[in-house]
Steps between C-alpha positions, in 0.01 A plus 500: 500500500216728569586866484825455307677308775651161412480252780818317609341166411446610139857636484642166614298304249610738219865452597460123505332504158780717364766273645335182378461661156877547484550134586250397235686697233821317584334162501331569167839592354635163612194332348560679170866396500400141570241508220758638256746228600238227451408645160868515398554134592182405313611696192840327507323164520283587201803613299684177584196299390483687170871443441462129569204478260696680227794258539273197494317633193833538321605146599163366382542683169842339450361153583218558252745601225715196579201263483398655167852457361524140629167417332620654174832315516318170559273574204789596273714200591219243477396620153587263213728759339685576824848647471747692715401833344163494681666425834758775444221747417326420829833520687549853373139587593559362852815710530301807391196451725666362813810623686773247426240284324586175325292228336607141452361154431597209724428139404423263788414150380224524239378831636654838428473817706508859381687689769520879542726655763555862601674687778293585803699766685281502810565128550876531456690454829764749611749223575514129427414415863182713497297247300200402711278331244665294232352567154244255369617260229397619157454243230708241684789742549551731798463868418809702594482712814347839424311371196134420452381235261194373313498154341231357274505128414397384152532202270653544154 
């Protein structure tokens, strides 16, 4: 290198560095593609989690409305001046607040149960043979397939 002359040893090492630099650029491109793919899969997982939470929040809101309606029906029916007008008013409120909502009172022995049912589309099977979990009994009566139910026992 002295006097403007580049030694052959320095030339070889420069070529190797240049060649290895080209390989490093290609490997870093693969690393970037892999990082983008991992981030995309992670983002899809986060979106799926948010969607699940939104569905569950909606289902919880419907159960909360149904429990509130069942409590109000039990209160209205167990009042001394109970009549069918109060039950019909809460039936119409159940139909307004819940999809396919209905309120009823079932008498079992000396105990009555205020029962509120509504359609739960995510639980509805595509065909009759697709039912995996049978619905829980609701107030002594099985809830129809594709329906959710809240029952509240009370004494008149």
